[in-house]
N, C-alpha and C positions, 0 to 999 in steps of 0.2 A: 550509741550503737552506730557503727559505720558499716552498713550492710550494702554491698553492691547489688544493684538490681539490673536484671536483664530486660531489654525493651520487649514490649508485648508483641507477639506474633500471631497472626491470624491462622488458626489450623482449620483442617476440613471439618471438624466437629462444630466450630463456630460458624463456618459457612452453611452447614446443614441446618443448624438452629435458625440462622437468619432466613434460610430458603423456607423452612416450615412457618415461621412467623410471617413471611410475606404471602405465603398461600393462606393463611389464617385471616390476615387483614384485607387482602385484595381479592382473593379467590382465584382459582386456576384459570378462569375465563379472561380476567382482566389483566393478569401479568404479561402476556404477549404484547397487548397494546402499550402498556407501560414501557416496556423494553424497546418497542419500535419508536415510540416517541422520544425516549431517552436517546437513542442512536440518531435519530434525525436532528435532535437539539445539538448533540456533539458535533455532527457533520457541519451544520450551520455555524457553529461557534468556531470551528477551524477554518472554515472558508472566510469569516469576518476577520479573524486574526491574521491570516495570510495576506488578506488585502486583495483588492481587484486589480491592482497594477501587475501582480505576478500572473493572474489569470489572462490578462490581455497580452503580456509578453509571450506566453505559450501559444496563444492563438495565431500569432505572427510567424512563429518558428515552423520550419518545413517539417514534414513528417519524417519518421525513421526511415533511413535508407536499407535497401536490401541488396544482396549480391545477385547479380544477373545470372551466375552459374549455379550456385547451390542454393540461393534463397536465404543465406544466413543474414542476420541483423547486423549492420555496420554502423560504427559510430561515425559522427560527422568528419572527424579529422583523419580517418583511416583512408589510405590510398590503395590498399590491397586487402582482399579478403583472407582472414586468418585460416579458414577452412579450407578453401581450394585454390587460393593464391590468384584469383582473378583481379583485374585492375578494377578499382572502385571508381576511377575518374568517370565523370559523367560524358566526357567527349570519347571514351572508349568502352562502349557497352558490351563488346563481344566477350564472351566467357572463353576460358582457355580450353584446349582440346582435351577430351576425356582420355585418361591413361589406358 
């Protein structure tokens, strides 16, 4: 017999049964604590995988630039604001005249 099988998918009914079982085993009071500790563990794992080299390189980088005229966020390599056209060069902080 050569029957093609479809990979198993998780439906909302499966999730509901899992949630009911979690309430049964852990109780409604303990579930938020478990979720919080799981989230904290995932955050620490991601930080460890990314490494501390990346964290120190971001600390040395300057903060985001903003337009002096309209306050829009500017990328480091932009020379003019895309919203109002003001020069983003640090030597020329004067915004353009309002229309």
